[in-house]
N, C-alpha and C positions, 0 to 999 in steps of 0.2 A: 798732770802728768803722763806720760811719754807712753806708753805700752808697744814692746816689739811682738808683732802676730807674725807665728811660725805657722806655713800646713806644708809638710816632707813629707814626698811622695816617694818612688820606691828610686829613683836617680832623679829628684829633684826639688826644690824648695822655694815655696813663691812664701815674698814677706813683705813686713808692711810696721812702717813706725808710722804710728797717730799719738795726737795729745785730744787727748782725755781731761773732762769731757765733754763732747761733744764733737766728739767725731772727728778730727783735723788733718788729712794724711798727711804727713810731714813727706816721708820716704818710701817709695815700696819698689822693686820689683822680683829681680829669680836669679834661678842658679837651675840652669842646665846640663841632660848630661852627662849626673855627677858616674864617675869611678873610672871615664872616661880622657883621651888626655883635649880633642876639645871640646872640654867645658866648655858654658858659655854663662854668660857675668852680666845679668842687668839691673842697675842700680838707677834709678832716675830718682832727684829731687823737683820739693813742687818750688813753681819758680826759680830754676836753677836745669843747665843742663844734665845733660841725661850720660851715666859711662856703663859700654859696653868692651865686655873685653871675650878672647878666648885663653882656655886656661885648659890644665892642666888639675881638676882639684879629685882626691882620689876616695873621700871620703863625705860625709853629712859634718863632721866636726873641722873639718878643713872649708865645708861651705859655709859656714857659720863663724868661723875663727874673719873670713875674708869680706863677708857681711859687716861683723863689726868695727873690722882691720878701715872697710874704706868708710864706714858711717864718722870715725873719729877721727879722720885723716888730714891734711893738710889740700890732698884733691880734691874732696870733695866741697870744704869752704864753704864747713855751714854753722861751723863751733859746735860740734855736741861734740860730747863725751861719752866716755861709756857705765858714769855714774847717774844720773841723764835718766836712764832705763829704768821703772819705775819698777814694772812687773811683766811679764812671757806669757803671750797667750798662745797653748798650741790647740790644734784642730786635730782629736783622735778619731779616728775613725770609728772605732769597736768599742762600750762601752761593757759585754753583755750585759747580762740581765739588772746585775747594781749597781752601775751607775748613769741613773736619767740625769742627773744633772751638773751642773760643771760645778768644780770645786777644787782646790790648793792641790799639786803633787804632791804628794808626802811619798814616804815612801813603803805606806803602805799600796799606796795609790801605784806605785812604780812595779811593786810588785803582784798588787791584781790586772795590771798591762801585762806583764812579762805575762805573768800563767796562763790569760785566756786569748796568746799575740796568736793561734791557733785559728783562731777563726776568722781574723786576717789578717793570714799572712805577707800579701802584701801591702799592709797599710802599716799595721803594731806595731812591726820590728822600726819601719823609717820611723813611726814618729820617737819613738822610747829611743833611738839615735840623736834625736834632735833635742828629744829633754838630757839625757847626760852628755848631751855638748855643753847646755847652756848652765848645766850645774858645775863641769871645768873653767866655760869660761866668764861666769858672770854667777862666781860663786854667793850666796847670799840671797840673790833675786828673786823672789817669788814666782812659783810658774805654773800656770793654772790651766788645769783639761777639758776642752772645753768638745764634747760629747757628740759626730755624727748624728749617733741612733737611738741619743737621750730622750728625742723631741716620740719618739715612736711606741716611749714606754709601755705610754696611754692605751696602747692595743689591747683590746679584750681578749680575751683565751682564746675563743672558734678563733680569732682570726690571725691567731698567731700559733698555733694548732699545728704541727705538718700529719699526716697519716700515714707516719709510719710507727713501730711498735714503740709505745713511751715512752719503757721502758731504755729501750737504746738513744731516744732521745733527752730524757732527761739526764741521763750517766756520756752524752757527746756535748750535751748542751748545744742541741739540732732546734730549730722556731725560724720562725721571722724578725728579724734585725730591722731590717729599714733601713735606708743609708739617705744619706741627704738631707739629713734631718736639718741642720744648718743652716741648709738650704733653705727652706720650707718657712723655718725661724721670721728668715729674711723678707722671705716675699709678701708673710701676713706684717709682718712690719712697713713694706715699701705698699701696700697694696693698703693700708688705710685711708691712705692720704685718699684716696675715691670710693671711700666709702662715708653714708653717713650715719653708720654707727660700726662699733667695735667688733671688731670681727668677727669676735664670740656669739654674736649675734646672729652667723653665718651658718647654710653648709656650702661646704668650699670645697671645690674641686684645683686641686694646685697638679701644674705640671710642669717639670723641672724637664726642659728637653735642651741638651746641650750632648759633647760626645758623651756622658753618661747619663741613660734616662731617666726620672723615676715619677710615678705619679701617686697621690696620697689626698687619701681621705680629708677631710678634715669638720668633725660635726663637732660645730659650736664649742669651736677652740679647744676642741684636742685630736689628735688622729687617732683614727679607728680602724686606716687603712690603710697601706701603702702596697706599690706592686715589687720595690724591691726586696729578698727575705733574706734568707741564713748569709748569702755574700751580695754585693750590688750588681750580681750575675742574670737572676730572677727577672722577668715583670716583660718594662719594652723590651722592643728593636735599640737595637744602640747605635753606637760608632763603630766597633768591634767586639761587640759581647754579642750571641741571639737570643737570650730572652728565654721567653716563655716555649719552652719546648718537650717531648715526651724521653721522659728520663730512657728508659728501650732502646730509643733509636740511637745515645749515645753509645749504650754498649753495646748496640750491634757494630756504631762507626769504628768499637775500640776492636770487635771479634773477629769486624771483615780487610780492616787495613797496620792488623796487630799493634796498634796504638800503643803505647804507655802510656800510668794515664797523668806524667808531664804531657806529654805531649795534650790527650788531647784534652787538658786543663788549658792550652795553648789554644787548640784548635774552637772552643768555646767564647774563650775570652778576647783574645788578640788578631782572631782571623776572619770572625763571625760577624753577624750583625747587615749591615750600612757597606762594612766592605767587603762580608763574604757575599751577599746579594747578589752589587751591581757588579765586584769582579773589581771594580774601576777606584775608588777614592771610599778612604772613614769619614768625607768631605760635605755633607751635605751639599754647598754648592754648587760643588761637579760636578754631581750625578746630578744636581735640578739644569742643570747648565748642557746636559750630554739628555738627557731625559728628552728638551726642544728640541733637541736636533737628533731624533727619532731613536735614542737607542731603547730596545725593547728594555734588557735587565736595568740598566737605570730608573724606567717609569717601571717597571715592578716595585723595586723598589721602596719608591715615594709609596706604591700602592701598598705594598705588604708594615709600610715602618706607617703610615696615617690609620689602617683599620688596626692593626697592633694598641692608636691613643684611643682613638673614639671607643676604643674595646673598653678601657678598662674607662672612660669620662660616662660612660656607659654604665656597666657594674657603680663603680659608687654614687653615680647618682643614686641608684636603682635601692641600690645599699644605706642611703642617708634620706631614701623616699620622696626625695627631693635635690635638687643644685639652687642654689641661690649665686652665683659667681666662682664662675670659670679664669683661673689665671696662668698663665705662663711666662715662661723666665727661661735661660739658659739661651747661649747663643743660638739654635735654631726654636727657640719658644719667643727671643724676641725679637731676632733681624729676618724670620723666613715665612714673610707673609703668608704665601702662598698654601703651606705649613697649615698656618692658623684656617685660612681659609679652607682647607680641604676637612682638617680636624673641626671642624663647626656645621660645614657643610648638610643637614639633616637633622639640626638637632630645637630645629622648629619648635618639634611640638614637647618640647622637653624647654620652652620658653624661650631660647638661644636665636636671639638676632642682628646677626655680625651685620654691622655697617657695612660695605664693600670697598667703598673708600677712605674711609677710618685707618679701614684694615694696609690695604698697599702704603698710602702713604705716611703710615707712623714713624716717626724714628723718636727715639727712644721711652718711657714708659707715657702709659696712660689706657684710658677704655675705648675699646673697638669695638664694644656695640651699643646698634641703636637708642634713642634718649627711652623709647617703651620696649622695648626687652625687658623679658622677664626676671632676667639670670646675665647679670651685668660679667661680662670679659674682660679682660685687663691683662694689659703687657707691663710689667716689672723688671725692673735689674737687681735679680736678688746678691746682696753682697756680705760673704761669709765670713769678711774678716773683720768685718762692723759690728755684728753679731758676737766674732769669738772676743769682740776690744770693749763692748759692752757688759759682756759677764763677767772678765778679766776683771775689772775697772769697780761692777761693782763685788766679788768678792774681795779681792787686793782694798778697796775703802770702806768695807764694815770692820 
């Protein structure tokens, strides 16, 4: 069974075609800068040449149409037809409080995603665009929604409540939702290879450290706390998001700079974080290079970022009365050994003993703690597409 996996962003589409069961990736690629005259199209076929084009793509429907056309074209030379696609799996960032498991997309599900799209205005409208496009271009092919916040619907009430007037939070659905849930599911699945027992036997802190970053506490198989909240903005310092801050500081800035709500939103989501602190880049590799050259702002950025990472790890270990496993993933989590070293340093009192050589020389996945470390520290490659494909196959198979 071939499954098309789609992740529709505000101006992009990431896609895969994989064969299930077994998750054999057949084709993968992306469409970037949708809505511009110089949109980027990348199409990679396993054991074959890749296609790269710059062309105008006005909307998501055109992007998905281009993907399907290329998939079935003679140029791709893979002998694929539209009828080979048995199902489509979509990443949907926000499922609200109602949908905490993956499910087939019906009109009722579409209506609900439309109803709550204001909860994720940068994400859900684009997911809907992908769903509508597939309805038109692949009529009759079942579509599955895999909700990114669904993993965190096990949070206890005291962990997801905000201390605002309860009448307002209930009226407007304001609560901690948490994100990167699909990635965390993948991290647990990948970490299983390095653990003696099922992950449900452990107290685990997940650190998803990409350009978007989220910390997560998993107590015996259930997510009990997460750093991202009502939106992906809360929590850790991210590549362009400020993360935790005094809400009154933003109100003060709005007054002082005479900012509109939209301008303030742009500052905290697109101009802050690593970029805003360093004044250099939202790429941690570039910030690290400048730090080594003596750039104080770059060094301050790394110090602040690692402080926030450590703060959440310590808090979650306290919440779970200890920690058995610490998992790193994401571009920074998998590749920035110097960040992992800084984050783990000082946690020896909790049983963390990092093998400095393993940590520095690791390529890919593996255990980077010493053999006698009470806390196992693991680096894994989170694969959201695989989780989406697995859920889609399970539902369509039934």
